C-alpha positions, -999 to +999 in steps of 0.1 A: +000+000+000+014+034-009+015+062+015-014+079-002-034+047-002-027+042+035-038+078+043-070+073+024-076+039+040-074+053+075-093+085+066-122+063+055-121+044+088-118+076+108-148+091+089-167+060+099-158+065+135-169+101+134-200+099+112-213+066+127-201+061+163-202+098+173-239+103+165-247+069+181-230+079+213-244+114+212-280+100+210-275+073+236-257+093+262-277+124+255-309+106+261-295+089+292-282+122+306-315+139+299-335+111+316-311+112+346-315+150+348-353+149+346-353+123+373-331+144+395-354+174+392-384+152+399-400+155+365-399+118+358-399+088+382-372+061+385-393+035+365-398+061+337-360+069+338-353+031+333-376+030+303-358+061+290-325+043+293-338+014+272-352+039+247-318+056+245-301+023+236-327+015+210-324+050+196-286+047+193-290+014+175-315+029+151-291+057+143-264+031+136-288+010+115-297+040+093-262+054+089-240+023+084-252+013+050-244+047+035-209+046+051-202+011+039-209+021+003-190+054+006-160+036+022-157+007-003-162+031-033-134+053-020-108+025-015-092+005-043-109-029-044-076-048-037-078-034-002-116-041+004-110-072+025-085-053+047-111-025+050-138-049+059-117-066+085-105-032+100-141-019+101-151-050+120-122-046+144-132-009+149-168-020+157-182-001+128-197-031+111-205-067+121-192-098+104-212-112+074-242-132+086-240-119+122-275-114+136-267-077+143-257-072+107-293-080+098-304-049+117-289-026+091-316-006+074-308-006+037-327+007+007-331-017-023-303+002-041-280+000-011-287-038-008-276-043-044-245-022-040-234-039-008-241-073-022-219-065-053-191-052-030-193-084-009-194-106-040-163-089-053-145-092-020-152-130-020-142-133-056-109-115-050-103-135-018-108-168-036-083-158-063-056-151-037 
Protein backbone atom coordinates (compact mmCIF):
# COMPACT_ATOMS: atom_id res chain seq x y z
CA UNK A 1 0.00 0.00 0.00
CA UNK A 2 1.42 3.37 -0.94
CA UNK A 3 1.54 6.21 1.54
CA UNK A 4 -1.40 7.94 -0.17
CA UNK A 5 -3.45 4.73 -0.19
CA UNK A 6 -2.72 4.20 3.51
CA UNK A 7 -3.78 7.76 4.32
CA UNK A 8 -7.02 7.34 2.36
CA UNK A 9 -7.64 3.93 3.97
CA UNK A 10 -7.39 5.31 7.49
CA UNK A 11 -9.28 8.49 6.58
CA UNK A 12 -12.21 6.33 5.51
CA UNK A 13 -12.11 4.42 8.81
CA UNK A 14 -11.83 7.65 10.80
CA UNK A 15 -14.81 9.11 8.94
CA UNK A 16 -16.73 5.99 9.90
CA UNK A 17 -15.84 6.49 13.55
CA UNK A 18 -16.88 10.13 13.38
CA UNK A 19 -20.02 9.87 11.24
CA UNK A 20 -21.31 6.60 12.71
CA UNK A 21 -20.10 6.10 16.26
CA UNK A 22 -20.16 9.76 17.31
CA UNK A 23 -23.87 10.27 16.49
CA UNK A 24 -24.74 6.92 18.09
CA UNK A 25 -22.97 7.87 21.32
CA UNK A 26 -24.43 11.38 21.24
CA UNK A 27 -27.98 10.03 20.96
CA UNK A 28 -27.49 7.29 23.55
CA UNK A 29 -25.67 9.30 26.19
CA UNK A 30 -27.67 12.44 25.47
CA UNK A 31 -30.95 10.65 26.13
CA UNK A 32 -29.47 8.86 29.15
CA UNK A 33 -28.24 12.16 30.56
CA UNK A 34 -31.55 13.87 29.89
CA UNK A 35 -33.52 11.12 31.63
CA UNK A 36 -31.14 11.20 34.60
CA UNK A 37 -31.47 15.00 34.82
CA UNK A 38 -35.27 14.86 34.56
CA UNK A 39 -35.32 12.27 37.33
CA UNK A 40 -33.06 14.39 39.54
CA UNK A 41 -35.35 17.41 39.24
CA UNK A 42 -38.39 15.19 39.91
CA UNK A 43 -40.01 15.51 36.49
CA UNK A 44 -39.89 11.77 35.81
CA UNK A 45 -39.87 8.81 38.20
CA UNK A 46 -37.19 6.11 38.45
CA UNK A 47 -39.26 3.54 36.50
CA UNK A 48 -39.77 6.08 33.70
CA UNK A 49 -36.03 6.85 33.81
CA UNK A 50 -35.29 3.14 33.33
CA UNK A 51 -37.64 3.05 30.34
CA UNK A 52 -35.81 6.10 28.96
CA UNK A 53 -32.50 4.25 29.33
CA UNK A 54 -33.85 1.38 27.22
CA UNK A 55 -35.20 3.88 24.68
CA UNK A 56 -31.78 5.59 24.53
CA UNK A 57 -30.12 2.27 23.64
CA UNK A 58 -32.75 1.49 21.00
CA UNK A 59 -32.43 5.02 19.58
CA UNK A 60 -28.65 4.69 19.32
CA UNK A 61 -29.02 1.38 17.53
CA UNK A 62 -31.54 2.92 15.15
CA UNK A 63 -29.08 5.72 14.30
CA UNK A 64 -26.39 3.09 13.58
CA UNK A 65 -28.84 1.03 11.50
CA UNK A 66 -29.71 4.02 9.33
CA UNK A 67 -26.20 5.44 8.86
CA UNK A 68 -24.02 2.35 8.43
CA UNK A 69 -25.16 1.25 4.97
CA UNK A 70 -24.39 4.69 3.55
CA UNK A 71 -20.91 4.63 5.13
CA UNK A 72 -20.24 1.08 3.86
CA UNK A 73 -20.92 2.12 0.28
CA UNK A 74 -18.96 5.36 0.62
CA UNK A 75 -15.96 3.56 2.16
CA UNK A 76 -15.73 0.73 -0.34
CA UNK A 77 -16.21 3.05 -3.31
CA UNK A 78 -13.43 5.30 -2.00
CA UNK A 79 -10.83 2.54 -1.52
CA UNK A 80 -9.18 0.48 -4.26
CA UNK A 81 -10.87 -2.91 -4.39
CA UNK A 82 -7.61 -4.76 -3.75
CA UNK A 83 -7.85 -3.37 -0.17
CA UNK A 84 -11.55 -4.12 0.35
CA UNK A 85 -10.98 -7.24 2.45
CA UNK A 86 -8.55 -5.29 4.67
CA UNK A 87 -11.07 -2.46 4.98
CA UNK A 88 -13.83 -4.88 5.91
CA UNK A 89 -11.66 -6.56 8.55
CA UNK A 90 -10.54 -3.22 10.01
CA UNK A 91 -14.11 -1.92 10.07
CA UNK A 92 -15.14 -5.04 12.00
CA UNK A 93 -12.23 -4.55 14.44
CA UNK A 94 -13.22 -0.89 14.86
CA UNK A 95 -16.79 -2.01 15.70
CA UNK A 96 -18.21 -0.06 12.77
CA UNK A 97 -19.74 -3.13 11.11
CA UNK A 98 -20.53 -6.70 12.09
CA UNK A 99 -19.15 -9.80 10.35
CA UNK A 100 -21.16 -11.20 7.43
CA UNK A 101 -24.16 -13.18 8.56
CA UNK A 102 -24.01 -11.91 12.15
CA UNK A 103 -27.47 -11.39 13.62
CA UNK A 104 -26.72 -7.71 14.28
CA UNK A 105 -25.68 -7.16 10.66
CA UNK A 106 -29.29 -7.97 9.80
CA UNK A 107 -30.41 -4.88 11.75
CA UNK A 108 -28.90 -2.55 9.14
CA UNK A 109 -31.62 -0.57 7.41
CA UNK A 110 -30.79 -0.58 3.70
CA UNK A 111 -32.66 0.70 0.69
CA UNK A 112 -33.07 -1.65 -2.25
CA UNK A 113 -30.30 0.21 -4.08
CA UNK A 114 -27.98 -0.05 -1.05
CA UNK A 115 -28.65 -3.79 -0.78
CA UNK A 116 -27.65 -4.26 -4.41
CA UNK A 117 -24.46 -2.20 -4.02
CA UNK A 118 -23.42 -3.91 -0.77
CA UNK A 119 -24.06 -7.35 -2.25
CA UNK A 120 -21.92 -6.45 -5.27
CA UNK A 121 -19.13 -5.23 -2.98
CA UNK A 122 -19.26 -8.41 -0.86
CA UNK A 123 -19.37 -10.63 -3.96
CA UNK A 124 -16.29 -8.86 -5.34
CA UNK A 125 -14.45 -9.22 -2.00
CA UNK A 126 -15.23 -12.95 -1.96
CA UNK A 127 -14.18 -13.29 -5.59
CA UNK A 128 -10.85 -11.52 -4.98
CA UNK A 129 -10.30 -13.50 -1.77
CA UNK A 130 -10.80 -16.79 -3.64
CA UNK A 131 -8.30 -15.75 -6.32
CA UNK A 132 -5.60 -15.12 -3.72
